[in-house]
C-alpha positions in Angstrom: -56.4 96.5 -35.3 -54.1 93.7 -36.3 -54.1 90.9 -33.8 -50.4 90.7 -33.7 -50.2 94.3 -32.7 -52.6 93.6 -30.0 -50.4 90.9 -28.6 -47.3 92.9 -28.7 -49.2 95.7 -26.8 -50.2 93.2 -24.2 -46.7 91.8 -23.9 -45.3 95.3 -23.4 -47.7 96.3 -20.8 -47.1 93.2 -18.9 -43.4 93.9 -19.0 -43.9 97.3 -17.9 -45.9 96.2 -14.9 -43.3 93.6 -14.0 -40.4 96.2 -14.1 -42.4 98.6 -11.9 -43.0 95.7 -9.4 -39.3 94.7 -9.4 -38.3 98.3 -9.0 -40.7 98.7 -6.0 -39.4 95.7 -4.4 -35.8 96.8 -4.6 -36.5 100.3 -3.2 -37.0 99.8 0.5 -36.9 103.5 1.4 -40.5 104.2 0.7 -43.8 102.5 -0.1 -45.1 102.7 -3.5 -48.9 102.9 -3.9 -50.3 99.9 -5.5 -53.4 99.9 -7.7 -56.2 97.8 -6.5 -57.8 97.8 -10.0 -56.7 95.3 -12.5 -56.0 96.5 -16.1 -58.4 94.8 -18.5 -56.9 93.4 -21.6 -59.4 93.1 -24.4 -59.1 91.9 -27.9 -60.5 94.5 -30.3 -61.2 91.9 -33.0 -64.2 89.9 -32.5 -64.2 86.2 -32.9 -60.8 85.4 -31.4 -60.9 83.7 -27.9 -58.0 83.8 -25.5 -56.4 80.4 -25.0 -57.2 78.9 -21.4 -54.5 78.2 -19.1 -54.6 74.8 -17.2 -52.7 74.4 -13.8 -52.3 70.9 -12.4 -52.5 71.0 -8.6 -51.3 68.0 -6.7 -52.9 67.6 -3.2 -51.3 65.3 -0.4 -53.5 63.9 2.2 -52.4 62.1 5.2 -55.0 60.0 7.1 -54.1 59.1 10.6 -55.7 55.9 11.9 -56.0 55.6 15.8 -57.3 52.6 17.4 -59.2 53.2 20.5 -59.5 49.5 21.4 -57.6 48.5 24.5 -54.2 47.1 24.0 -54.0 43.3 23.7 -51.0 41.6 25.0 -50.1 38.7 22.8 -47.5 36.1 24.1 -45.8 34.2 21.4 -43.9 31.2 22.6 -41.4 30.1 20.0 -39.6 26.8 20.4 -36.6 26.6 18.0 -35.2 23.2 17.7 -32.2 22.7 15.3 -31.4 19.3 14.4 -28.1 18.8 12.8 -27.1 15.4 11.3 -23.3 15.1 10.9 -22.0 12.1 9.1 -18.2 11.8 9.3 -16.8 9.1 7.2 -13.6 7.8 8.8 -11.7 5.3 7.3 -9.5 3.6 9.8 -6.6 1.4 8.3 -5.5 -1.2 10.7 -1.9 -1.1 11.5 0.1 -3.9 9.6 0.9 -6.6 11.9 4.7 -7.4 12.1 5.8 -10.3 10.4 6.1 -12.9 13.2 9.0 -15.2 12.3 9.1 -18.5 14.0 11.8 -19.5 16.6 12.9 -22.6 18.0 12.5 -26.2 17.1 11.7 -27.4 13.6 11.4 -30.8 11.7 11.1 -31.6 8.1 11.6 -34.1 5.1 13.5 -33.7 1.9 14.2 -36.0 -1.2 16.6 -35.9 -4.1 19.4 -37.9 -5.6 22.7 -38.7 -4.2 25.9 -39.1 -6.5 29.0 -41.4 -5.5 32.3 -40.0 -5.5 35.8 -41.1 -4.4 36.3 -44.8 -3.8 32.4 -45.2 -4.5 32.6 -43.7 -8.0 33.5 -46.6 -10.3 31.3 -49.5 -9.1 28.2 -47.2 -8.1 26.0 -44.8 -9.9 23.5 -42.1 -8.7 20.6 -43.3 -6.9 17.6 -42.0 -4.9 17.9 -40.3 -1.5 15.6 -39.3 1.3 16.2 -37.4 4.6 14.4 -36.6 7.8 15.7 -33.6 9.8 15.1 -31.9 13.1 17.0 -28.7 14.4 16.8 -25.4 16.2 17.1 -22.1 14.4 16.1 -18.5 15.3 15.0 -16.9 12.0 17.0 -13.8 12.4 20.0 -15.5 14.3 23.2 -16.5 12.5 23.7 -19.9 14.3 21.6 -23.0 14.7 21.9 -26.7 15.0 20.5 -29.7 13.0 20.4 -33.4 13.2 19.4 -35.5 10.2 19.1 -39.0 9.0 20.0 -39.6 5.3 19.2 -42.7 3.2 20.8 -43.6 -0.2 20.4 -46.5 -2.4 23.3 -46.2 -5.0 22.7 -47.7 -8.3 25.3 -50.2 -9.8 27.4 -49.6 -12.7 26.8 -51.7 -15.8 30.3 -53.3 -15.6 29.7 -54.4 -12.0 26.2 -55.8 -12.1 26.0 -59.3 -10.7 23.3 -61.4 -12.4 20.7 -62.9 -12.0 19.9 -61.1 -8.8 22.3 -58.1 -8.2 22.2 -56.9 -4.5 20.8 -53.4 -3.7 23.3 -51.3 -1.7 22.0 -49.4 1.3 23.8 -46.4 2.9 22.6 -44.7 6.0 24.0 -41.4 7.4 23.4 -39.8 10.8 24.8 -36.3 11.0 25.0 -33.9 13.9 25.6 -30.4 12.4 26.1 -26.7 13.1 24.2 -24.3 10.7 25.2 -20.8 10.0 23.1 -18.5 8.0 24.1 -15.2 6.4 22.4 -12.1 8.1 21.8 -10.5 4.7 19.4 -10.7 1.9 16.6 -11.6 4.2 13.8 -9.5 2.3 15.0 -10.4 -1.3 11.4 -11.7 -2.0 9.5 -9.3 0.0 8.9 -8.5 3.7 6.7 -11.3 4.3 9.1 -14.0 3.3 12.5 -14.6 4.7 15.3 -15.6 2.2 18.5 -17.2 3.6 21.7 -18.5 2.5 23.4 -20.9 4.8 26.3 -23.2 5.3 26.0 -26.6 7.3 28.7 -29.1 8.5 29.6 -31.5 11.3 30.0 -35.1 12.2 28.5 -38.0 10.2 28.4 -41.6 11.1 27.8 -43.9 8.1 26.3 -47.5 8.0 26.4 -49.3 4.6 26.1 -52.8 3.1 26.2 -54.4 -0.3 28.2 -51.3 -1.5 31.3 -52.2 -3.7 34.1 -49.8 -3.5 37.8 -49.4 -4.9 40.4 -50.4 -2.4 44.2 -49.5 -2.2 46.5 -51.6 -4.3 50.3 -51.6 -3.7 50.8 -52.1 -7.4 48.7 -49.0 -8.4 46.0 -50.9 -10.2 42.4 -50.6 -9.5 40.9 -53.3 -7.1 37.3 -53.4 -6.3 35.8 -55.3 -3.5 32.6 -57.3 -3.8 29.4 -56.3 -2.2 29.2 -57.5 1.4 25.9 -58.3 2.6 26.5 -57.1 6.2 26.4 -53.7 7.7 29.8 -51.8 8.1 30.3 -48.5 10.2 32.4 -45.9 9.6 32.9 -42.3 11.2 33.3 -39.2 9.1 32.1 -35.7 8.4 29.9 -33.7 6.2 29.9 -30.1 4.8 27.7 -28.1 2.3 25.4 -25.4 2.1 22.0 -24.4 0.8 19.3 -21.6 0.4 16.0 -21.4 2.1 12.7 -19.4 1.8 10.4 -18.9 4.8 6.9 -17.7 5.0 4.7 -18.2 8.1 5.7 -21.4 9.9 6.9 -23.2 6.6 10.5 -23.1 4.9 11.3 -24.6 1.8 15.2 -25.3 1.0 17.5 -26.7 -1.5 20.7 -28.1 -0.3 23.9 -30.0 -1.3 26.6 -31.6 0.8 29.4 -33.9 0.8 29.1 -37.0 3.2 32.5 -38.5 3.7 34.2 -41.3 5.4 37.3 -43.1 5.0 37.5 -47.1 5.1 40.5 -49.0 6.4 41.7 -50.3 3.2 40.3 -47.8 0.6 40.5 -44.2 -0.4 38.0 -41.7 1.0 34.4 -42.5 0.1 32.0 -39.7 -0.7 28.5 -39.1 -1.2 27.0 -35.9 -2.8 23.3 -35.7 -2.0 21.2 -33.0 -3.8 18.0 -32.4 -1.8 14.9 -30.5 -1.9 13.0 -30.2 1.3 10.3 -28.7 3.7 10.7 -27.7 7.3 7.9 -26.9 9.7 8.4 -24.8 12.9 
């Protein structure tokens, strides 16, 4: 018989048996008899073996291990130490100390040139001048006082020089003044400096010798006196102004004034010193 027919017959027999089993399972009213004899299926053609069927079975095994030794109590002492190192960088900026401006007494020196004017103008020329001053001034107050001694040696005009040994004129001025500074523009050059504009003026006593001057003339012509080698004294006044710059306890200033007096027989005599000086508080 053809092997293909044999396989078809085997498949048909298996399907028939499967259908019978399903039908018997669905019919619950009666019990169908089951055959205890299997139906052998054999190949009629010799030489052809049926293919073996391999089933893989996985076995799971659980082993339970029990320890019969007495329990052991273990005491673990765990000491935990946390060391935290914290570095804080703090920059502390010290406060800026306030600028401490001096108050009270001061003294100083100054020097410059003095130019003659009025009845001193024609026979005299500009000469050196020096000054010593002492005073009291609150750095931020408007009013202060000052006393100074000014020395001047005026030069002689070429038309009035006496040869062979011309005398050298001397003028000394003692001034007692009030000083008033403006309450503005103090920090023009920064907060650590104090800038001031001020006016100054007051009484001046003048002593002089060997100073020729122009005197009054009823005819209106210019008449000049000869140098007199003796001290003469006159009272007068002074007025002027200046600018100062202060830092710490030191003050530098520039100043110009008019120092004036009126002789008995001459027009007003005037000196105009231009000074650069230092004060120390």
